[in-house]
Backbone as a chain_set.jsonl record, in Angstrom:
{"seq": "MRLTNLLFLLAVLFFFACGQKEEHKAESHESHEMTEQTADTGEKTVYYTCPMESHKHIHAKEAGKCPECGMAMVASVVTSAEKMEFYGCPMEAHSHVRKEEAGKCDECGMMLKPMRLVKDEQM", "coords": {"N": [[25.826, 13.31, 46.632], [25.971, 11.429, 44.555], [23.329, 11.389, 43.663], [23.045, 13.923, 42.548], [24.834, 13.743, 40.397], [23.565, 11.724, 38.935], [21.107, 12.968, 38.302], [22.096, 15.052, 36.698], [23.191, 13.571, 34.566], [20.857, 12.367, 33.549], [19.5, 14.681, 32.71], [21.192, 15.56, 30.635], [21.013, 13.387, 28.827], [18.258, 13.534, 28.23], [18.171, 16.03, 26.953], [19.737, 15.556, 24.593], [18.23, 13.493, 23.444], [15.81, 14.793, 22.829], [16.684, 16.613, 20.888], [17.488, 14.901, 18.785], [15.056, 13.774, 18.152], [13.632, 15.949, 17.046], [15.197, 16.394, 14.724], [14.727, 13.992, 13.344], [11.998, 14.239, 12.94], [11.877, 16.429, 11.156], [13.227, 15.318, 8.946], [11.501, 13.178, 8.248], [9.226, 14.578, 7.478], [10.126, 15.92, 5.21], [10.499, 13.759, 3.488], [7.923, 13.086, 2.769], [7.111, 14.909, 0.889], [8.42, 15.086, -2.086], [10.18, 17.396, -3.551], [11.423, 19.473, -6.147], [12.933, 22.319, -7.127], [12.391, 24.07, -10.116], [14.332, 25.805, -12.563], [13.711, 28.404, -14.104], [10.906, 28.823, -14.077], [9.88, 28.628, -11.502], [8.346, 26.584, -10.724], [7.674, 23.466, -9.047], [8.912, 20.212, -9.123], [7.157, 17.399, -8.205], [6.696, 14.634, -8.383], [7.123, 11.908, -10.712], [5.065, 10.74, -13.36], [2.93, 8.613, -15.373], [1.823, 9.885, -18.494], [-0.631, 9.041, -19.476], [-4.068, 9.066, -18.826], [-5.362, 6.81, -17.792], [-3.304, 5.579, -16.49], [-2.603, 7.076, -14.313], [-2.132, 6.363, -11.736], [0.393, 5.4, -11.598], [3.524, 6.194, -10.371], [6.7, 7.767, -9.659], [9.922, 8.534, -8.196], [11.884, 9.379, -9.867], [12.552, 10.176, -13.328], [11.57, 7.955, -15.956], [10.387, 4.966, -17.547], [6.973, 4.089, -18.054], [5.773, 1.276, -16.379], [3.568, -0.11, -17.316], [2.813, 0.699, -19.943], [5.074, 1.591, -21.243], [5.581, 4.209, -21.998], [7.317, 7.374, -21.766], [7.833, 8.636, -18.534], [6.492, 11.616, -17.093], [7.175, 14.803, -15.583], [5.389, 15.841, -12.755], [4.311, 18.839, -11.774], [4.094, 21.407, -9.29], [2.385, 24.319, -9.841], [1.45, 27.613, -11.048], [-1.847, 29.1, -10.743], [-2.695, 29.978, -13.228], [-1.417, 28.344, -15.106], [-2.168, 25.793, -14.511], [-3.389, 22.375, -14.821], [-4.841, 20.628, -13.342], [-5.967, 19.973, -9.946], [-3.928, 18.537, -7.547], [-2.732, 16.015, -5.238], [0.136, 16.684, -3.315], [1.67, 14.583, -2.414], [3.678, 11.868, -3.336], [2.741, 9.201, -3.19], [0.04, 9.568, -3.462], [-0.474, 10.309, -6.066], [-2.446, 9.733, -7.867], [-4.681, 11.11, -7.081], [-6.548, 13.461, -8.385], [-8.208, 16.413, -9.131], [-10.749, 18.669, -10.376], [-11.388, 20.887, -8.951], [-10.34, 22.973, -6.193], [-9.431, 21.673, -2.991], [-9.292, 19.09, -0.49], [-7.084, 16.27, -0.195], [-8.457, 13.087, -0.598], [-7.328, 10.924, 0.647], [-5.232, 11.641, 2.466], [-5.783, 14.132, 3.487], [-4.353, 16.448, 2.972], [-3.997, 19.742, 1.563], [-4.972, 20.176, -1.789], [-2.912, 20.971, -4.593], [-2.346, 23.383, -7.244], [-1.518, 21.905, -10.279], [0.442, 20.566, -13.041], [1.329, 18.504, -15.853], [4.463, 17.99, -17.286], [6.944, 17.581, -19.847], [10.424, 16.796, -19.501], [12.027, 18.358, -21.241], [10.604, 20.73, -21.499], [10.856, 22.015, -19.125]], "CA": [[26.623, 13.588, 45.462], [25.583, 10.515, 43.489], [22.029, 11.814, 43.155], [23.293, 15.086, 41.705], [25.441, 13.23, 39.158], [22.523, 10.992, 38.222], [20.181, 13.951, 37.741], [22.801, 15.736, 35.618], [23.267, 12.63, 33.457], [19.507, 12.25, 32.99], [19.197, 15.933, 32.011], [21.97, 15.559, 29.386], [20.39, 12.392, 27.94], [16.976, 14.09, 27.798], [18.465, 17.109, 26.015], [20.15, 14.98, 23.319], [17.107, 12.724, 22.883], [14.866, 15.747, 22.244], [17.298, 17.162, 19.678], [17.427, 13.887, 17.739], [13.653, 13.61, 17.789], [13.296, 17.059, 16.153], [15.854, 16.143, 13.44], [13.993, 12.909, 12.696], [10.702, 14.795, 12.547], [12.106, 17.247, 9.962], [13.568, 14.421, 7.843], [10.333, 12.416, 7.828], [8.321, 15.495, 6.788], [10.689, 16.165, 3.891], [10.332, 12.597, 2.636], [6.554, 13.025, 2.284], [6.969, 15.769, -0.286], [9.634, 15.136, -2.876], [10.072, 18.556, -4.417], [12.634, 19.942, -6.788], [12.662, 23.625, -7.726], [12.884, 24.238, -11.469], [15.12, 27.027, -12.676], [13.126, 29.669, -14.539], [9.466, 28.972, -13.878], [9.494, 28.626, -10.102], [7.529, 25.399, -10.477], [8.361, 22.427, -8.286], [8.618, 18.829, -9.493], [6.747, 16.653, -7.021], [6.924, 13.233, -8.709], [6.966, 11.595, -12.127], [3.905, 9.893, -13.57], [2.613, 8.309, -16.767], [0.904, 10.904, -18.999], [-1.935, 8.471, -19.817], [-5.04, 9.222, -17.744], [-5.65, 5.508, -17.189], [-2.14, 5.147, -15.721], [-2.23, 8.144, -13.381], [-1.736, 5.757, -10.463], [1.82, 5.091, -11.695], [4.349, 7.331, -9.942], [8.085, 7.448, -9.32], [10.723, 9.667, -7.743], [12.759, 9.779, -10.96], [12.036, 9.939, -14.676], [11.8, 6.602, -16.455], [9.322, 4.498, -18.426], [5.805, 3.515, -17.391], [5.851, -0.182, -16.423], [2.392, -0.687, -17.955], [2.706, 0.981, -21.374], [6.379, 1.912, -21.793], [5.736, 5.626, -22.314], [8.206, 8.122, -20.872], [7.173, 9.296, -17.407], [6.642, 13.067, -17.149], [7.191, 15.456, -14.276], [4.176, 16.466, -12.253], [4.842, 20.011, -11.085], [3.221, 22.387, -8.649], [2.494, 25.485, -10.707], [0.54, 28.722, -10.735], [-3.243, 28.852, -11.114], [-2.877, 30.257, -14.656], [-0.843, 27.272, -15.914], [-2.569, 24.485, -13.991], [-4.261, 21.452, -15.547], [-5.673, 19.946, -12.353], [-5.522, 20.065, -8.557], [-3.424, 17.221, -7.171], [-2.085, 15.844, -3.936], [1.584, 16.799, -3.464], [2.357, 13.371, -1.968], [3.933, 10.926, -4.419], [1.886, 8.022, -3.043], [-1.335, 9.922, -3.812], [-0.419, 10.968, -7.377], [-3.691, 9.449, -8.592], [-5.736, 12.027, -6.625], [-6.582, 14.637, -9.26], [-9.559, 16.982, -9.157], [-10.909, 19.909, -11.132], [-11.598, 21.976, -7.998], [-9.502, 22.968, -4.999], [-9.996, 20.933, -1.867], [-8.349, 18.271, 0.259], [-6.861, 14.907, -0.662], [-9.362, 12.132, 0.038], [-6.584, 9.899, 1.373], [-4.393, 12.127, 3.574], [-6.314, 15.386, 4.008], [-3.542, 17.61, 2.606], [-4.604, 20.623, 0.569], [-4.562, 19.914, -3.163], [-2.162, 22.083, -5.17], [-2.463, 23.496, -8.701], [-0.447, 21.114, -10.878], [0.379, 20.226, -14.452], [2.303, 17.518, -16.278], [5.378, 18.541, -18.308], [8.116, 16.787, -20.242], [11.658, 17.401, -18.997], [12.541, 19.35, -22.166], [9.853, 21.968, -21.338], [11.178, 22.615, -17.839]], "C": [[26.233, 12.698, 44.285], [24.256, 10.928, 42.865], [22.182, 13.005, 42.221], [23.877, 14.656, 40.365], [24.402, 12.505, 38.306], [21.524, 11.946, 37.575], [20.812, 14.704, 36.571], [22.862, 14.843, 34.382], [21.906, 12.469, 32.78], [19.127, 13.51, 32.2], [19.925, 15.994, 30.673], [21.359, 14.58, 28.389], [19.062, 12.91, 27.39], [17.183, 15.156, 26.743], [18.836, 16.543, 24.646], [19.024, 14.184, 22.664], [16.096, 13.65, 22.23], [15.407, 16.328, 20.943], [17.235, 16.187, 18.526], [16.004, 13.678, 17.264], [13.214, 14.702, 16.817], [13.925, 16.876, 14.78], [15.125, 15.072, 12.671], [12.65, 13.409, 12.177], [10.841, 15.606, 11.255], [12.416, 16.366, 8.769], [12.345, 13.675, 7.354], [9.33, 13.31, 7.104], [8.814, 15.764, 5.373], [10.459, 14.976, 2.976], [8.903, 12.471, 2.114], [6.353, 13.851, 1.032], [8.293, 15.849, -1.0], [9.504, 16.31, -3.829], [11.423, 18.956, -4.948], [12.288, 21.236, -7.508], [13.208, 23.659, -9.145], [13.442, 25.645, -11.622], [14.312, 28.282, -12.949], [11.681, 29.881, -14.116], [9.039, 29.083, -12.428], [8.604, 27.446, -9.755], [8.358, 24.35, -9.751], [7.932, 21.053, -8.781], [8.299, 18.064, -8.218], [7.007, 15.162, -7.208], [6.821, 13.084, -10.218], [5.82, 10.611, -12.278], [3.719, 9.618, -15.057], [1.622, 9.365, -17.27], [-0.477, 10.362, -19.384], [-2.874, 8.562, -18.615], [-5.311, 7.891, -17.037], [-4.477, 4.964, -16.364], [-1.703, 6.198, -14.711], [-1.841, 7.62, -12.002], [-0.25, 5.378, -10.441], [2.607, 6.332, -11.29], [5.741, 6.851, -9.564], [8.805, 8.714, -8.879], [11.607, 10.208, -8.859], [12.09, 9.485, -12.302], [12.394, 8.521, -15.111], [10.681, 6.245, -17.416], [8.204, 3.892, -17.596], [5.895, 1.992, -17.486], [4.661, -0.84, -17.13], [2.346, -0.469, -19.466], [4.033, 1.341, -22.034], [6.583, 3.367, -22.18], [6.686, 6.289, -21.32], [7.378, 8.79, -19.782], [7.443, 10.79, -17.519], [6.596, 13.635, -15.738], [5.817, 16.024, -13.966], [4.648, 17.613, -11.379], [3.744, 20.824, -10.426], [3.45, 23.687, -9.397], [1.568, 26.599, -10.238], [-0.862, 28.379, -11.221], [-3.465, 29.071, -12.61], [-2.417, 29.099, -15.535], [-1.374, 25.885, -15.555], [-3.47, 23.699, -14.928], [-5.237, 20.762, -14.597], [-5.175, 20.304, -10.962], [-5.1, 18.66, -8.149], [-2.817, 17.219, -5.794], [-0.577, 15.926, -4.145], [2.361, 15.574, -2.985], [2.474, 12.391, -3.128], [2.985, 9.728, -4.365], [0.438, 8.298, -3.436], [-1.401, 10.64, -5.153], [-1.691, 10.753, -8.188], [-4.84, 10.369, -8.172], [-5.633, 13.309, -7.438], [-8.018, 15.115, -9.342], [-9.573, 18.265, -9.959], [-11.07, 21.115, -10.222], [-10.643, 21.848, -6.822], [-10.208, 22.203, -3.891], [-8.901, 20.181, -1.143], [-8.25, 16.891, -0.364], [-7.778, 13.967, 0.114], [-8.621, 11.129, 0.919], [-5.809, 10.423, 2.574], [-4.873, 13.449, 4.164], [-5.48, 16.616, 3.693], [-4.29, 18.451, 1.575], [-4.067, 20.273, -0.817], [-3.907, 21.167, -3.729], [-2.428, 22.17, -6.666], [-1.254, 22.814, -9.348], [-0.644, 20.986, -12.375], [1.457, 19.201, -14.733], [3.157, 18.126, -17.383], [6.49, 17.548, -18.611], [9.346, 17.534, -19.762], [12.197, 18.481, -19.921], [11.854, 20.702, -21.966], [10.234, 22.695, -20.063], [12.463, 23.326, -17.965]], "O": [[26.173, 13.163, 43.147], [24.088, 10.821, 41.65], [21.502, 13.076, 41.197], [23.462, 15.15, 39.316], [24.373, 12.667, 37.086], [21.137, 11.75, 36.423], [20.147, 14.967, 35.569], [22.611, 15.307, 33.271], [21.829, 12.439, 31.552], [18.505, 13.415, 31.142], [19.348, 16.43, 29.677], [21.204, 14.919, 27.216], [18.776, 12.739, 26.205], [16.461, 15.194, 25.747], [18.307, 17.002, 23.633], [18.887, 14.208, 21.441], [15.57, 13.321, 21.167], [14.649, 16.515, 19.991], [16.956, 16.588, 17.396], [15.779, 13.428, 16.08], [12.496, 14.415, 15.858], [13.285, 17.162, 13.769], [14.917, 15.212, 11.466], [12.225, 13.031, 11.085], [10.009, 15.48, 10.356], [11.92, 16.63, 7.674], [12.16, 13.546, 6.144], [8.645, 12.84, 6.196], [8.015, 15.829, 4.438], [10.24, 15.169, 1.78], [8.688, 11.804, 1.102], [5.508, 13.521, 0.2], [9.189, 16.585, -0.585], [8.782, 16.219, -4.821], [12.444, 18.796, -4.278], [11.442, 21.244, -8.402], [14.369, 23.314, -9.364], [13.063, 26.559, -10.891], [14.238, 29.154, -12.083], [11.278, 31.008, -13.828], [7.949, 29.579, -12.143], [8.156, 27.319, -8.615], [9.586, 24.346, -9.831], [6.739, 20.756, -8.852], [9.077, 18.08, -7.264], [7.487, 14.498, -6.29], [6.47, 14.034, -10.918], [5.624, 9.746, -11.425], [4.287, 10.313, -15.899], [0.679, 9.709, -16.557], [-1.402, 11.145, -19.598], [-2.503, 8.173, -17.507], [-5.469, 7.858, -15.817], [-4.64, 3.995, -15.621], [-0.545, 6.207, -14.295], [-1.281, 8.358, -11.191], [0.297, 5.071, -9.382], [2.369, 7.414, -11.825], [5.941, 5.692, -9.199], [8.354, 9.826, -9.154], [12.035, 11.361, -8.81], [11.185, 8.656, -12.393], [13.402, 7.963, -14.678], [10.089, 7.129, -18.035], [8.448, 3.262, -16.567], [6.078, 1.465, -18.584], [4.741, -2.01, -17.504], [1.892, -1.347, -20.201], [4.113, 1.391, -23.262], [7.663, 3.728, -22.649], [6.842, 5.831, -20.188], [6.361, 9.426, -20.057], [8.508, 11.193, -17.988], [6.047, 13.022, -14.822], [5.169, 16.617, -14.828], [5.307, 17.395, -10.362], [2.624, 20.919, -10.928], [4.593, 24.111, -9.568], [0.98, 26.522, -9.16], [-1.036, 27.463, -12.025], [-4.328, 28.425, -13.205], [-2.978, 28.892, -16.611], [-1.057, 24.908, -16.233], [-4.216, 24.27, -15.723], [-6.328, 20.359, -15.002], [-4.093, 20.87, -10.81], [-5.833, 17.699, -8.38], [-2.438, 18.257, -5.251], [-0.055, 15.298, -5.066], [3.583, 15.525, -3.132], [1.494, 12.115, -3.819], [2.483, 9.293, -5.401], [-0.314, 7.364, -3.714], [-2.274, 11.482, -5.365], [-1.976, 11.523, -9.105], [-5.872, 10.402, -8.842], [-4.748, 14.135, -7.212], [-8.933, 14.33, -9.591], [-8.529, 18.876, -10.193], [-10.907, 22.251, -10.668], [-10.191, 20.751, -6.494], [-11.435, 22.105, -3.868], [-7.734, 20.572, -1.171], [-9.197, 16.401, -0.978], [-7.863, 14.045, 1.34], [-9.209, 10.549, 1.831], [-5.725, 9.742, 3.596], [-4.414, 13.845, 5.235], [-5.844, 17.721, 4.095], [-5.11, 17.937, 0.814], [-2.863, 20.095, -1.0], [-4.292, 22.286, -3.391], [-2.706, 21.154, -7.302], [-0.109, 23.111, -9.006], [-1.72, 21.25, -12.911], [2.391, 19.041, -13.947], [2.622, 18.718, -18.321], [6.918, 16.782, -17.748], [9.324, 18.758, -19.63], [12.78, 19.449, -19.433], [12.467, 21.734, -22.24], [9.959, 23.888, -19.934], [12.939, 23.915, -16.995]]}, "num_chains": 1, "name": "protein.A"}
């Protein structure tokens, strides 16, 4: 009888542990891509960055001012191929990865997305 109870308890613990692992997996994946759907255009804000090419390594989750030059940070959005300015990595930490051609991010291997920089008033 004790063995049956022990096996039942182990099965219940295993079931709950697997469920929590899947929830954690989904949460950690969402944190890699900070996206926010914009209303009319269907574009998604991925991160905010300094509009100066030399400060493209500056990125943030929210709008603010560039710590290096004081300019207002602009939204970097995933857009359509017709509106794009560059291909970029959708990960905030790799906001400096910008290319003229489609391909993969040199740092994480994710597919680069068509992106453009926009001021909040334009969105």
